[in-house]
Structures are given as C-alpha cells and as structure tokens.
N, C-alpha and C positions, 0 to 999 in steps of 0.2 A: 704634452706640455701646455698647450693652450687652455686646457681645462683644469690645470693644477693650481688655479688661483683660488679654488674653494678651500676654505679652512673650516675648522669646527665653529669658529665664530661667525663666519659669513654664512654658513649653512643655517644658522639660527637667526641671525639678524636680517637676512634678506626676506624670508617669509614674514617676519614681524614688521618690517618696513612696508611691505605690500599690504598687510592687514591694516596698518595705521593709515595708509594712503586711502584705502577704500572705506574704512569705517570711521576713523577718528578725525580726519581732516575735511570731512564733508558735512554739510548741514543735514538736518533731519529730513529735508524734502528733496535733496538732490545728491546724486552720486557722480556728477560730472558727465553724465551720459544723456544724450537727448532721447527721451522716451519715444518721441515720434519716429525716430529712425530705428531704434532697437525693437525687436519683436516683443510682444507682450509676454511677460513671464508665465502666463497661464499655459503657454506652449513651450515647455522646456527644450524640446528638440530644436525648434526654430531659434530660440534664444542662444543655445549653445553653438549651433551652426554659425550664427552671426558673430558671436564672440570668438569662435575658432577662426573665422575669416579675418576679423580686424585685430585680434591680439596675438595670433600665432601663425598668420599667413597660411591658414588651412593645413598646418602640419601636425595637428593633433591626431594621435592614433585612435582608431575606432573604439578600442577598449577604454581609453581614457574618456572619450566623448560619452560613451554609454554609462560610465560610472558617475560622471557629473550629472547627466540627465536623470539617472536613478536617484541621486542625492536630492536634486531639486524636486522631483516628484514626491519624495518622502516628506517634504516640508508640510506642516499642517496647513490646511486651507485658510486658516485665520492669519497666516503670515502676511505682513504688510508687503505691498508691491516693492517699496524701496528696499526692504530686506531681501526680497527675492533677487532683485538686481544686484545688490551688494554681494550676496552669497555666490551668485553665478560668476560675477566678475572675479572675485577672490579665488574661487576654485579654478578658473581658467588661467589666471595669471600666475598661480603657484604651481602650474604643471611644468614638466620638463620641456614641453613644446614652446611655452612662452619664455622660458629661461634661455634656451639656445635656439636662435633663429639663424637659418642658413640663407 
C-alpha cells in the first residue's frame, strides 16, 4: 500500500521534474554541487561512488552503479565538465535507489 501512490502521471512527471531541476533551473556554470567536494568527472567510478553515498545513502545496487559508470565513460571526451556532472546527477537521482530510501 505505501508504494501505491505512483500513478501513470507521477511516473512521468517525477523524472521530468528531476531533469528540470538538474538541467533547466541551473546556470550554465553551476549545477548546485561544489566541484571541490565532488570527484572529478574524469573518474566516473569515484564520481558515481560519491553520488551513491550522498544521494542514495549507499543503497545503489552494483548493477545500477556499473550501468551509470558505463554510460558516463561512453560520453565523448569533448563533453563539458558541467554536462558530465549534470548527467551523472540525473542518472543517479532517477534510479530506484534514490526514489526509495530506507
């Protein structure tokens, strides 16, 4: 019963709201994350480990972690640092681990 609050509408609007929070409501130079604290996006494993800790309380399954790392590694080398941060944040916050915290 506690998870029956998801409807077709919320299943679509929640990821859209998260996307807008990460991409549309931030300036071109910041994503609201202190870069000096977060690992450099050139090390996707460390970055996803950090985001797993702060956004999902280390509850992300290994398979999900590895898929996000693979996606980040597949980004072209010319991708801007801000875009790498934004993509990594969005991918982590749209996982089931970030949606349901115990």
